[in-house]
C-alpha positions in Angstrom: -61.6 -44.1 16.0 -60.1 -43.5 12.4 -62.0 -40.3 11.9 -60.8 -38.9 15.2 -57.1 -39.8 14.4 -57.4 -38.2 10.8 -59.3 -35.0 12.1 -56.5 -34.7 15.1 -53.7 -35.1 12.6 -55.2 -32.5 10.3 -55.7 -30.0 13.2 -52.1 -30.4 14.2 -50.8 -29.9 10.7 -52.7 -26.8 10.2 -51.7 -25.3 13.6 -48.0 -26.3 12.8 -48.7 -24.3 9.4 -50.1 -21.4 11.1 -47.3 -21.2 13.6 -44.6 -21.4 10.5 -46.5 -18.5 8.8 -46.4 -16.6 12.0 -42.7 -17.1 12.3 -42.0 -16.2 8.8 -44.0 -13.1 9.2 -41.9 -12.2 12.3 -38.9 -12.8 10.5 -39.8 -10.2 7.6 -40.8 -7.8 10.2 -37.6 -8.1 12.0 -35.7 -7.9 8.9 -37.3 -4.6 8.1 -36.7 -3.3 11.5 -40.5 -3.1 12.4 -40.2 -5.7 15.1 -37.2 -5.2 17.7 -36.6 -8.9 18.9 -34.2 -7.6 21.6 -37.2 -6.3 23.3 -39.2 -9.4 23.1 -35.9 -11.4 24.5 -35.7 -9.0 27.6 -38.1 -10.5 29.8 -37.4 -8.2 32.6 -38.6 -5.4 30.5 -42.2 -6.6 29.7 -42.7 -8.8 32.9 -41.2 -6.4 35.4 -43.4 -3.4 34.0 -46.5 -5.7 34.1 -45.9 -6.5 37.8 -45.6 -2.6 38.6 -48.6 -1.5 36.8 -51.0 -4.0 38.7 -49.4 -4.7 41.9 -47.8 -8.0 40.4 -50.8 -10.1 40.8 -51.8 -10.3 37.1 -49.0 -10.7 34.6 -51.1 -9.5 31.7 -53.2 -6.9 33.4 -56.5 -9.1 33.4 -58.9 -9.0 36.2 
């Protein structure tokens, strides 16, 4: 039981670290103007266009 708990904790820490690195990288890209946060925050822009492209059944265009 102890090994499972330690391994689970390590996985959670690594996942948190990866998310923090990704957040920092996206902040840098946004600061450089390479990432338009307004587009990402406008859910109608990407959700609406995905629905129109495939009849609305699959949000990401998958089959």
